[in-house]
PDB file of N, CA, C and O in Angstrom, chain B, residues numbered from 101:
ATOM      1  N   MET B 101     -70.909  80.012 -13.367  1.00  0.00           N
ATOM      2  CA  MET B 101     -70.489  81.037 -14.309  1.00  0.00           C
ATOM      3  C   MET B 101     -69.490  80.419 -15.288  1.00  0.00           C
ATOM      4  O   MET B 101     -68.438  79.928 -14.878  1.00  0.00           O
ATOM      5  N   ALA B 102     -69.810  80.444 -16.545  1.00  0.00           N
ATOM      6  CA  ALA B 102     -68.938  79.865 -17.573  1.00  0.00           C
ATOM      7  C   ALA B 102     -67.845  80.856 -17.959  1.00  0.00           C
ATOM      8  O   ALA B 102     -68.059  82.067 -18.001  1.00  0.00           O
ATOM      9  N   ARG B 103     -66.675  80.304 -18.238  1.00  0.00           N
ATOM     10  CA  ARG B 103     -65.572  81.156 -18.691  1.00  0.00           C
ATOM     11  C   ARG B 103     -65.752  81.435 -20.175  1.00  0.00           C
ATOM     12  O   ARG B 103     -66.102  80.541 -20.945  1.00  0.00           O
ATOM     13  N   LYS B 104     -65.515  82.668 -20.567  1.00  0.00           N
ATOM     14  CA  LYS B 104     -65.581  82.950 -21.995  1.00  0.00           C
ATOM     15  C   LYS B 104     -64.186  82.774 -22.598  1.00  0.00           C
ATOM     16  O   LYS B 104     -63.186  83.018 -21.924  1.00  0.00           O
ATOM     17  N   PRO B 105     -64.114  82.356 -23.849  1.00  0.00           N
ATOM     18  CA  PRO B 105     -62.808  82.097 -24.457  1.00  0.00           C
ATOM     19  C   PRO B 105     -61.949  83.357 -24.521  1.00  0.00           C
ATOM     20  O   PRO B 105     -62.452  84.462 -24.724  1.00  0.00           O
ATOM     21  N   ASN B 106     -60.669  83.169 -24.347  1.00  0.00           N
ATOM     22  CA  ASN B 106     -59.732  84.284 -24.390  1.00  0.00           C
ATOM     23  C   ASN B 106     -59.411  84.599 -25.851  1.00  0.00           C
ATOM     24  O   ASN B 106     -58.891  83.748 -26.573  1.00  0.00           O
ATOM     25  N   ALA B 107     -59.715  85.798 -26.276  1.00  0.00           N
ATOM     26  CA  ALA B 107     -59.516  86.181 -27.672  1.00  0.00           C
ATOM     27  C   ALA B 107     -58.044  86.139 -28.080  1.00  0.00           C
ATOM     28  O   ALA B 107     -57.741  85.919 -29.252  1.00  0.00           O
ATOM     29  N   ALA B 108     -57.133  86.342 -27.145  1.00  0.00           N
ATOM     30  CA  ALA B 108     -55.703  86.326 -27.471  1.00  0.00           C
ATOM     31  C   ALA B 108     -55.259  84.947 -27.943  1.00  0.00           C
ATOM     32  O   ALA B 108     -54.382  84.841 -28.800  1.00  0.00           O
ATOM     33  N   PHE B 109     -55.851  83.891 -27.395  1.00  0.00           N
ATOM     34  CA  PHE B 109     -55.477  82.540 -27.808  1.00  0.00           C
ATOM     35  C   PHE B 109     -56.068  82.179 -29.162  1.00  0.00           C
ATOM     36  O   PHE B 109     -55.531  81.321 -29.863  1.00  0.00           O
ATOM     37  N   MET B 110     -57.162  82.820 -29.536  1.00  0.00           N
ATOM     38  CA  MET B 110     -57.834  82.500 -30.795  1.00  0.00           C
ATOM     39  C   MET B 110     -57.362  83.387 -31.951  1.00  0.00           C
ATOM     40  O   MET B 110     -57.698  83.131 -33.107  1.00  0.00           O
ATOM     41  N   LYS B 111     -56.589  84.423 -31.641  1.00  0.00           N
ATOM     42  CA  LYS B 111     -56.095  85.331 -32.671  1.00  0.00           C
ATOM     43  C   LYS B 111     -55.054  84.613 -33.535  1.00  0.00           C
ATOM     44  O   LYS B 111     -54.097  84.058 -32.996  1.00  0.00           O
ATOM     45  N   PRO B 112     -55.219  84.612 -34.856  1.00  0.00           N
ATOM     46  CA  PRO B 112     -54.231  83.939 -35.709  1.00  0.00           C
ATOM     47  C   PRO B 112     -52.848  84.577 -35.594  1.00  0.00           C
ATOM     48  O   PRO B 112     -52.706  85.799 -35.546  1.00  0.00           O
ATOM     49  N   VAL B 113     -51.838  83.715 -35.552  1.00  0.00           N
ATOM     50  CA  VAL B 113     -50.452  84.154 -35.422  1.00  0.00           C
ATOM     51  C   VAL B 113     -49.687  83.643 -36.636  1.00  0.00           C
ATOM     52  O   VAL B 113     -49.878  82.503 -37.060  1.00  0.00           O
ATOM     53  N   GLN B 114     -48.825  84.481 -37.190  1.00  0.00           N
ATOM     54  CA  GLN B 114     -47.998  84.085 -38.336  1.00  0.00           C
ATOM     55  C   GLN B 114     -46.732  83.404 -37.820  1.00  0.00           C
ATOM     56  O   GLN B 114     -45.926  84.045 -37.146  1.00  0.00           O
ATOM     57  N   PRO B 115     -46.535  82.102 -38.127  1.00  0.00           N
ATOM     58  CA  PRO B 115     -45.324  81.428 -37.661  1.00  0.00           C
ATOM     59  C   PRO B 115     -44.083  81.938 -38.397  1.00  0.00           C
ATOM     60  O   PRO B 115     -44.163  82.323 -39.563  1.00  0.00           O
ATOM     61  N   ASP B 116     -42.934  81.939 -37.707  1.00  0.00           N
ATOM     62  CA  ASP B 116     -41.691  82.333 -38.367  1.00  0.00           C
ATOM     63  C   ASP B 116     -41.215  81.194 -39.270  1.00  0.00           C
ATOM     64  O   ASP B 116     -41.859  80.147 -39.330  1.00  0.00           O
ATOM     65  N   ALA B 117     -40.110  81.384 -39.964  1.00  0.00           N
ATOM     66  CA  ALA B 117     -39.644  80.422 -40.969  1.00  0.00           C
ATOM     67  C   ALA B 117     -39.357  79.045 -40.377  1.00  0.00           C
ATOM     68  O   ALA B 117     -39.684  78.030 -40.992  1.00  0.00           O
ATOM     69  N   ILE B 118     -38.757  78.998 -39.204  1.00  0.00           N
ATOM     70  CA  ILE B 118     -38.406  77.716 -38.586  1.00  0.00           C
ATOM     71  C   ILE B 118     -39.669  76.972 -38.155  1.00  0.00           C
ATOM     72  O   ILE B 118     -39.806  75.777 -38.419  1.00  0.00           O
ATOM     73  N   LEU B 119     -40.579  77.662 -37.503  1.00  0.00           N
ATOM     74  CA  LEU B 119     -41.822  77.037 -37.051  1.00  0.00           C
ATOM     75  C   LEU B 119     -42.717  76.669 -38.236  1.00  0.00           C
ATOM     76  O   LEU B 119     -43.451  75.682 -38.174  1.00  0.00           O
ATOM     77  N   ALA B 120     -42.660  77.448 -39.305  1.00  0.00           N
ATOM     78  CA  ALA B 120     -43.476  77.171 -40.494  1.00  0.00           C
ATOM     79  C   ALA B 120     -43.113  75.829 -41.120  1.00  0.00           C
ATOM     80  O   ALA B 120     -43.956  75.203 -41.764  1.00  0.00           O
ATOM     81  N   ALA B 121     -41.879  75.382 -40.943  1.00  0.00           N
ATOM     82  CA  ALA B 121     -41.470  74.080 -41.471  1.00  0.00           C
ATOM     83  C   ALA B 121     -42.220  72.952 -40.771  1.00  0.00           C
ATOM     84  O   ALA B 121     -42.359  71.864 -41.330  1.00  0.00           O
ATOM     85  N   ILE B 122     -42.702  73.196 -39.565  1.00  0.00           N
ATOM     86  CA  ILE B 122     -43.403  72.178 -38.778  1.00  0.00           C
ATOM     87  C   ILE B 122     -44.917  72.332 -38.879  1.00  0.00           C
ATOM     88  O   ILE B 122     -45.619  71.353 -39.134  1.00  0.00           O
ATOM     89  N   VAL B 123     -45.425  73.535 -38.683  1.00  0.00           N
ATOM     90  CA  VAL B 123     -46.879  73.739 -38.605  1.00  0.00           C
ATOM     91  C   VAL B 123     -47.498  74.304 -39.882  1.00  0.00           C
ATOM     92  O   VAL B 123     -48.722  74.391 -39.976  1.00  0.00           O
ATOM     93  N   GLY B 124     -46.699  74.682 -40.849  1.00  0.00           N
ATOM     94  CA  GLY B 124     -47.214  75.288 -42.075  1.00  0.00           C
ATOM     95  C   GLY B 124     -47.025  76.796 -42.039  1.00  0.00           C
ATOM     96  O   GLY B 124     -46.779  77.374 -40.980  1.00  0.00           O
ATOM     97  N   SER B 125     -47.140  77.422 -43.191  1.00  0.00           N
ATOM     98  CA  SER B 125     -46.836  78.852 -43.282  1.00  0.00           C
ATOM     99  C   SER B 125     -48.052  79.759 -43.119  1.00  0.00           C
ATOM    100  O   SER B 125     -47.904  80.979 -43.050  1.00  0.00           O
ATOM    101  N   LYS B 126     -49.260  79.176 -43.057  1.00  0.00           N
ATOM    102  CA  LYS B 126     -50.463  80.003 -42.913  1.00  0.00           C
ATOM    103  C   LYS B 126     -50.653  80.423 -41.456  1.00  0.00           C
ATOM    104  O   LYS B 126     -50.297  79.672 -40.548  1.00  0.00           O
ATOM    105  N   PRO B 127     -51.212  81.616 -41.221  1.00  0.00           N
ATOM    106  CA  PRO B 127     -51.502  82.037 -39.849  1.00  0.00           C
ATOM    107  C   PRO B 127     -52.497  81.088 -39.179  1.00  0.00           C
ATOM    108  O   PRO B 127     -53.495  80.699 -39.785  1.00  0.00           O
ATOM    109  N   LEU B 128     -52.222  80.720 -37.933  1.00  0.00           N
ATOM    110  CA  LEU B 128     -53.069  79.808 -37.162  1.00  0.00           C
ATOM    111  C   LEU B 128     -53.283  80.366 -35.767  1.00  0.00           C
ATOM    112  O   LEU B 128     -52.436  81.098 -35.256  1.00  0.00           O
ATOM    113  N   PRO B 129     -54.420  80.024 -35.137  1.00  0.00           N
ATOM    114  CA  PRO B 129     -54.579  80.375 -33.725  1.00  0.00           C
ATOM    115  C   PRO B 129     -53.527  79.636 -32.891  1.00  0.00           C
ATOM    116  O   PRO B 129     -53.083  78.551 -33.268  1.00  0.00           O
ATOM    117  N   ARG B 130     -53.137  80.213 -31.781  1.00  0.00           N
ATOM    118  CA  ARG B 130     -52.115  79.596 -30.920  1.00  0.00           C
ATOM    119  C   ARG B 130     -52.487  78.179 -30.507  1.00  0.00           C
ATOM    120  O   ARG B 130     -51.620  77.312 -30.398  1.00  0.00           O
ATOM    121  N   THR B 131     -53.784  77.941 -30.275  1.00  0.00           N
ATOM    122  CA  THR B 131     -54.208  76.610 -29.843  1.00  0.00           C
ATOM    123  C   THR B 131     -53.938  75.573 -30.926  1.00  0.00           C
ATOM    124  O   THR B 131     -53.468  74.475 -30.628  1.00  0.00           O
ATOM    125  N   GLU B 132     -54.230  75.910 -32.182  1.00  0.00           N
ATOM    126  CA  GLU B 132     -53.982  74.979 -33.291  1.00  0.00           C
ATOM    127  C   GLU B 132     -52.486  74.778 -33.503  1.00  0.00           C
ATOM    128  O   GLU B 132     -52.036  73.668 -33.783  1.00  0.00           O
ATOM    129  N   MET B 133     -51.721  75.855 -33.369  1.00  0.00           N
ATOM    130  CA  MET B 133     -50.272  75.761 -33.535  1.00  0.00           C
ATOM    131  C   MET B 133     -49.680  74.822 -32.483  1.00  0.00           C
ATOM    132  O   MET B 133     -48.792  74.024 -32.784  1.00  0.00           O
ATOM    133  N   THR B 134     -50.175  74.921 -31.253  1.00  0.00           N
ATOM    134  CA  THR B 134     -49.698  74.058 -30.174  1.00  0.00           C
ATOM    135  C   THR B 134     -50.043  72.604 -30.456  1.00  0.00           C
ATOM    136  O   THR B 134     -49.212  71.723 -30.236  1.00  0.00           O
ATOM    137  N   LYS B 135     -51.258  72.333 -30.943  1.00  0.00           N
ATOM    138  CA  LYS B 135     -51.662  70.962 -31.279  1.00  0.00           C
ATOM    139  C   LYS B 135     -50.745  70.372 -32.340  1.00  0.00           C
ATOM    140  O   LYS B 135     -50.304  69.230 -32.216  1.00  0.00           O
ATOM    141  N   LYS B 136     -50.456  71.147 -33.385  1.00  0.00           N
ATOM    142  CA  LYS B 136     -49.602  70.652 -34.466  1.00  0.00           C
ATOM    143  C   LYS B 136     -48.174  70.441 -33.979  1.00  0.00           C
ATOM    144  O   LYS B 136     -47.512  69.489 -34.394  1.00  0.00           O
ATOM    145  N   LEU B 137     -47.699  71.309 -33.112  1.00  0.00           N
ATOM    146  CA  LEU B 137     -46.346  71.171 -32.577  1.00  0.00           C
ATOM    147  C   LEU B 137     -46.236  69.910 -31.731  1.00  0.00           C
ATOM    148  O   LEU B 137     -45.251  69.182 -31.847  1.00  0.00           O
ATOM    149  N   TRP B 138     -47.221  69.635 -30.885  1.00  0.00           N
ATOM    150  CA  TRP B 138     -47.204  68.417 -30.064  1.00  0.00           C
ATOM    151  C   TRP B 138     -47.310  67.172 -30.928  1.00  0.00           C
ATOM    152  O   TRP B 138     -46.669  66.163 -30.634  1.00  0.00           O
ATOM    153  N   ALA B 139     -48.106  67.223 -31.986  1.00  0.00           N
ATOM    154  CA  ALA B 139     -48.206  66.074 -32.893  1.00  0.00           C
ATOM    155  C   ALA B 139     -46.848  65.797 -33.535  1.00  0.00           C
ATOM    156  O   ALA B 139     -46.463  64.640 -33.706  1.00  0.00           O
ATOM    157  N   TYR B 140     -46.130  66.851 -33.886  1.00  0.00           N
ATOM    158  CA  TYR B 140     -44.794  66.705 -34.478  1.00  0.00           C
ATOM    159  C   TYR B 140     -43.814  66.122 -33.460  1.00  0.00           C
ATOM    160  O   TYR B 140     -43.013  65.251 -33.801  1.00  0.00           O
ATOM    161  N   ILE B 141     -43.871  66.591 -32.229  1.00  0.00           N
ATOM    162  CA  ILE B 141     -42.971  66.107 -31.172  1.00  0.00           C
ATOM    163  C   ILE B 141     -43.215  64.628 -30.895  1.00  0.00           C
ATOM    164  O   ILE B 141     -42.270  63.868 -30.681  1.00  0.00           O
ATOM    165  N   LYS B 142     -44.481  64.221 -30.898  1.00  0.00           N
ATOM    166  CA  LYS B 142     -44.820  62.828 -30.584  1.00  0.00           C
ATOM    167  C   LYS B 142     -44.453  61.859 -31.701  1.00  0.00           C
ATOM    168  O   LYS B 142     -44.377  60.654 -31.462  1.00  0.00           O
ATOM    169  N   LYS B 143     -44.222  62.363 -32.929  1.00  0.00           N
ATOM    170  CA  LYS B 143     -43.854  61.480 -34.044  1.00  0.00           C
ATOM    171  C   LYS B 143     -42.494  60.871 -33.850  1.00  0.00           C
ATOM    172  O   LYS B 143     -42.034  60.104 -34.696  1.00  0.00           O
TER     173      LYS B 143
END
């Protein structure tokens, strides 16, 4: 039985002003926001 994707994780979220400085100001799904945040941390 395959798991279906969780819609809550795919729903676009508007980042606040502080987070927007890192990931951008456009709404992004939580998964993409997490990827961009980790890329920033690893720099």
